[in-house]
C-alpha positions in Angstrom: -1.5 -6.7 -25.1 -1.6 -4.2 -22.2 0.6 -1.1 -22.3 3.9 -1.0 -20.3 3.0 -0.4 -16.7 4.0 3.0 -15.3 6.9 3.3 -12.8 5.9 2.9 -9.1 7.5 4.7 -6.2 6.8 3.1 -2.8 7.5 5.3 0.2 8.1 3.3 3.4 9.0 4.2 7.0 12.7 4.1 7.6 12.2 3.7 11.5 10.7 0.2 11.3 13.8 -1.9 11.1 12.7 -5.3 12.5 11.3 -7.9 10.3 7.7 -6.7 10.5 4.8 -7.9 8.4 4.6 -4.5 6.7 8.2 -4.6 5.7 7.9 -8.2 4.3 4.7 -7.2 2.4 6.3 -4.1 0.9 9.4 -6.0 -0.3 7.4 -8.9 -1.6 4.9 -6.5 -3.5 7.8 -4.6 -5.1 9.4 -7.9 -6.3 5.9 -9.0 -7.7 5.4 -5.8 -9.5 8.8 -5.9 -11.1 8.0 -9.4 -12.4 5.0 -7.9 -14.1 7.3 -5.5 -15.8 6.9 -2.5 -13.5 9.8 -0.4 -12.5 9.6 0.0 -8.7 11.6 2.2 -6.4 11.5 1.6 -2.7 12.3 4.9 -0.9 12.6 4.9 2.9 11.4 8.1 4.6 13.2 9.2 7.7 11.0 10.1 10.6 9.5 9.0 13.9 6.4 7.7 12.1 3.4 7.6 12.4 3.6 11.1 13.8 7.0 12.5 13.0 8.4 16.0 13.6 7.3 19.1 11.8 10.5 19.1 9.8 10.2 15.4 8.9 6.7 16.0 7.7 7.9 19.0 5.7 10.4 16.7 4.0 7.7 14.2 3.2 5.7 17.0 1.6 8.7 17.8 -0.6 9.1 14.2 -1.7 5.4 14.0 -2.7 5.2 17.5 -4.5 8.6 18.0 -6.0 8.6 17.5 -9.7 12.2 16.2 -9.5 11.4 13.5 -6.8 10.2 11.0 -9.4 10.0 10.8 -13.2 6.8 12.1 -14.9 4.0 9.5 -14.9 5.4 7.7 -11.8 2.7 6.4 -9.4 3.5 7.0 -5.8 2.2 4.7 -3.1 2.8 5.8 0.6 2.9 3.2 3.4 0.0 4.0 5.7 2.4 4.3 8.7 4.0 7.3 7.0 0.8 8.8 5.4 -1.5 8.6 8.4 0.4 11.0 10.6 1.1 13.6 7.9 -2.1 15.0 6.4 -0.6 18.3 5.5 1.9 16.6 3.2 -0.9 14.5 1.6 -3.2 17.4 1.2 -0.4 19.5 -0.4 0.3 16.7 -2.9 -3.5 16.3 -3.7 -3.8 20.2 -4.2 -0.9 20.0 -6.7 -2.5 17.2 -8.7 -0.1 14.5 -7.4 -2.3 12.7 -4.9 -0.5 9.4 -3.9 -2.1 6.1 -3.1 -1.9 4.9 0.4 -1.1 1.2 1.4 -2.6 0.6 4.8 -1.2 -2.4 6.8 -3.1 -1.6 9.9 -5.5 1.2 11.1 -3.8 3.2 13.7 -5.4 3.4 17.2 -4.1 6.9 17.9 -4.7 10.0 15.9 -7.8 8.9 13.9 -8.4 12.6 12.9 -5.0 12.9 11.3 -5.6 9.5 9.5 -8.9 10.5 8.2 -7.5 13.7 6.6 -4.6 11.8 5.1 -6.8 9.2 3.6 -9.4 11.6 2.2 -6.5 13.3 0.3 -5.2 10.1 -1.2 -5.9 9.0 -4.8 -7.1 5.7 -3.3 -6.6 3.4 -0.3 -5.4 -0.1 -0.5 -5.6 -2.2 2.7 -3.6 -5.5 3.2 -6.6 -7.3 4.6 -10.3 -7.3 4.2 -10.7 -6.6 8.0 -8.6 -3.6 7.7 -10.5 -2.3 4.8 -13.8 -2.7 6.6 -12.4 -1.0 9.7 -11.1 2.0 7.6 -14.5 2.2 5.8 -16.4 2.2 9.2 -14.0 4.5 10.9 -13.8 7.2 8.3 -16.9 6.8 6.1 -14.7 6.3 3.0 -16.0 4.5 0.0 -14.1 2.3 -2.5 -11.5 1.2 0.0 -9.6 -1.7 -1.7 -7.9 -4.8 -0.3 -4.9 -6.7 -1.6 -4.3 -9.7 0.7 -0.7 -10.8 1.2 0.6 -13.7 -0.8 2.6 -16.6 0.4 5.7 -18.4 -0.8 5.3 -22.2 -0.6 7.9 -23.4 2.0 9.2 -26.9 2.6 7.0 -29.2 4.5 7.7 -29.2 8.3 8.7 -32.6 9.7 7.8 -31.6 13.3 9.5 -32.7 16.5 9.2 -35.2 19.4 8.1 -33.9 21.8 5.9 -31.5 19.8 7.4 -28.1 19.1 5.3 -24.8 19.3 6.4 -21.8 17.4 5.3 -18.2 17.7 6.9 -15.8 15.1 6.4 -12.2 16.1 8.4 -9.4 17.5 8.3 -9.2 21.2 5.7 -6.3 21.5 2.8 -5.8 23.9 0.3 -6.2 21.0 1.7 -9.6 20.1 1.0 -10.6 23.7 3.7 -13.2 24.3 2.9 -12.9 28.0 -0.5 -14.5 27.7 1.1 -17.3 25.6 3.6 -17.9 28.4 0.9 -17.9 31.0 -1.0 -20.6 29.1 2.2 -22.7 28.6 2.9 -22.4 32.4 -0.4 -24.4 32.9 1.0 -27.2 30.7 4.2 -28.2 32.5 2.8 -31.6 33.2 3.0 -32.4 29.4 5.8 -32.9 27.0 6.5 -30.0 24.6 9.0 -27.4 23.7 8.5 -23.8 22.3 10.2 -21.0 20.6 9.2 -17.3 20.6 11.0 -16.0 17.6 11.1 -12.2 17.2 13.0 -9.1 17.7 13.8 -8.2 21.3 14.8 -4.6 20.3 11.6 -3.3 19.0 10.3 -2.8 22.5 13.2 -3.6 25.0 11.0 -3.0 28.1 8.4 -5.5 27.0 11.1 -8.0 25.9 12.5 -7.9 29.4 9.0 -8.6 30.7 8.9 -11.7 28.4 12.3 -12.9 29.6 11.2 -12.4 33.3 8.0 -14.3 32.7 9.9 -17.3 31.3 12.0 -17.4 34.4 9.1 -16.8 36.8 7.1 -19.6 35.4 10.0 -21.9 35.3 10.0 -22.4 31.6 13.7 -21.8 30.9 14.3 -25.4 29.9 11.3 -25.4 27.6 10.9 -22.1 25.9 13.6 -20.6 23.6 13.9 -16.8 23.0 16.3 -16.7 20.0 15.6 -13.2 18.9 14.8 -12.3 15.3 15.7 -15.0 12.9 16.0 -14.9 9.1 17.0 -17.3 6.3 18.1 -20.8 7.2 17.9 -20.2 11.0 14.2 -19.3 10.7 13.4 -22.1 8.3 14.9 -24.7 10.8 12.4 -23.4 13.3 9.5 -23.9 10.8 10.8 -27.3 9.9 10.8 -28.4 13.5 7.3 -27.0 14.3 4.2 -29.0 14.9 1.9 -26.0 15.7 2.3 -22.2 15.5 0.5 -19.5 17.4 -0.3 -15.8 16.8 -2.3 -14.5 19.7 -2.0 -10.7 19.0 -4.6 -8.5 20.6 -5.0 -6.6 17.3 -3.9 -8.0 13.9 -4.9 -6.7 10.4 -3.9 -10.1 8.8 -0.9 -11.9 10.3 1.4 -13.3 7.6 2.9 -15.7 10.0 -0.3 -17.6 9.8 -0.1 -18.2 6.0 3.6 -18.8 6.3 2.8 -21.5 8.8 0.1 -23.1 6.6 2.5 -23.0 3.6 4.7 -25.5 5.5 1.8 -27.6 6.6 1.8 -26.4 10.2 -1.6 -25.7 11.7 -2.1 -22.4 13.6 -3.9 -21.1 16.7 -4.9 -17.4 16.4 -6.8 -15.0 18.7 -10.5 -14.6 17.8 -11.7 -11.3 16.8 -8.5 -10.3 14.9 -7.5 -10.2 11.3 -5.5 -13.4 11.9 -8.8 -15.2 11.6 -9.0 -14.0 8.0 -5.5 -15.3 7.3 -6.4 -18.6 8.8 -9.4 -18.7 6.6 -7.1 -18.4 3.5 -6.1 -22.1 4.1 -9.6 -23.3 5.1 -11.2 -26.2 3.3 -14.6 -25.3 2.0 -17.3 -27.6 3.3 -20.3 -29.0 1.4 -23.0 -26.5 1.7 -20.6 -23.7 2.8 -22.5 -20.5 2.3 -25.7 -22.2 3.6 -24.6 -22.3 7.3 -21.7 -24.8 7.0 -18.4 -23.6 8.6 -15.1 -24.1 6.6 -12.5 -26.5 8.1 -9.9 -24.3 9.5 -6.2 -25.6 9.6 -6.1 -24.8 13.3 -8.5 -22.7 15.5 -9.4 -19.3 16.7 -9.6 -19.0 20.5 -11.4 -16.3 22.6 -9.2 -15.0 25.2 -11.5 -12.4 26.7 -10.5 -10.5 29.8 -8.1 -11.5 32.5 -9.6 -13.2 35.5 -9.6 -11.5 38.9 -7.7 -12.9 41.8 -4.3 -14.5 42.2 -2.5 -16.4 39.4 -2.4 -20.1 40.4 0.8 -20.5 38.4 2.7 -18.3 40.9 2.8 -15.2 38.7 1.1 -12.0 39.2 -2.7 -11.5 39.2 -2.7 -11.1 35.4 -0.1 -12.0 32.8 -2.0 -9.9 30.2 -3.9 -6.7 30.8 -6.4 -7.8 28.2 -6.8 -11.5 28.2 -7.5 -14.8 30.1 -4.9 -17.5 29.3 -7.2 -20.3 30.5 -9.0 -21.0 27.1 -5.7 -21.1 25.3 -4.2 -23.5 27.9 -7.3 -25.7 27.5 -7.1 -25.8 23.7 -3.4 -26.5 23.7 -4.0 -29.3 26.2 -6.6 -30.8 24.0 -4.2 -30.7 21.0 -1.2 -32.1 23.0 -3.1 -35.0 24.5 -5.5 -36.1 21.6 -3.6 -37.6 18.7 -6.7 -37.5 16.6 -6.9 -33.7 17.0 -3.3 -33.3 16.0 -3.8 -35.5 13.0 -6.9 -33.7 11.8 -5.3 -30.2 12.2 -2.2 -31.5 10.3 -4.3 -32.9 7.5 -6.2 -29.6 7.1 -2.9 -27.6 7.0 -1.5 -29.9 4.3 -4.8 -29.3 2.3 -4.8 -25.5 3.0 -1.2 -25.4 1.7 -2.6 -26.0 -1.8 -5.2 -23.1 -1.5 -2.9 -20.2 -0.7 -2.4 -17.5 -3.4 1.1 -16.3 -4.2 2.6 -12.9 -4.2 2.0 -12.6 -8.0 -1.7 -12.5 -7.2 -1.2 -9.6 -4.7 1.0 -7.6 -7.3 -1.6 -8.0 -10.1 -4.4 -6.8 -7.7 -2.4 -3.8 -6.7 -1.4 -2.9 -10.2 -5.0 -3.5 -11.2 -6.0 -0.7 -8.7 -3.3 1.8 -9.4 -3.0 1.3 -13.3 -5.9 -0.9 -14.4 -5.2 -0.3 -18.1 -1.7 -1.7 -17.8 -2.4 -4.7 -15.5 -2.4 -8.2 -16.8 -5.9 -9.6 -16.4 -7.0 -6.0 -15.8 -9.2 -5.3 -12.8 -10.6 -2.3 -14.6 -14.1 -4.0 -14.5 -13.6 -5.1 -11.0 -15.8 -3.1 -8.6 -13.8 -2.3 -5.5 -15.9 -3.3 -2.5 -15.2 -1.8 1.0 -13.7 -4.5 3.1 -13.6 -7.0 0.3 
């Protein structure tokens, strides 16, 4: 029988208020750890993270080094968005023998020098996807970077809609690239479909206004809903009505909306070259001979969006709806799905099969506990060799 797990303190950014994947992961991880008998405290840290003010970084250092901040023996895990921009605080904690772990949801594009210092001062680095772990290893030359992939709660099966309903669940942010999705949908106005872009319009109000303007410019007001951020039953109703979901982010460490979709039997289109492909692979059916050149059967598809084409936009918009992509391949893939019943049926079958393959949040919690306190973890990972980018 393993010993009682130590208490865990999870420091999270207080400035991320929308329903981000990081916030969902942190809350689900805490709940999973508590179900394993671990006492967990989630402590929001005020600041304009990832690079907060000098005073905010000083306060973080106090949280990490003060003997009264947490009971003796408590293990501290710091969200990477907080840790990456505050190397002085991380180094001070390490110098005092209180080095915290870092939970990285996504490597930061800016300030790689600060990120490198922070991660080198950590007791260990846990990434929420294999692609993020591989990138952190490559970028900073770290060894022993761990991965703990998100779990998924099984949702009720979607019943779909007539005409088909397309769903994109993501905050309205430039990285999520709703503009390229709208440009693709504008090329499909001759077909029957509806769509909903569900996500916060307050995370980046300027970009949200661009999305609203694009819906109007493309004449999609009667087809595309922009309901804002939804939770609970309102979000579940969107999932139940969905026939296909999309996550076309330019950069994505994992993309929990992908596995949430598969968990409801809804296939997904993701952008090739992002961590969302890894999420899609969580629900992939292994094929005979897989590992010897056979590709797994994905519950959806990954599409190359490349660079935006030069010249005028034939849909009546500007020269490019997205600074970093071409909507044509996405429009072609959607047209194939919408017009070929056999494609729709096969993707749905794969999504239903993939639903049975997804791990739960209990697996995520056991893995994290196995990293930070292997002697106390059920089914201890103490003999598990952490592999960079596993």
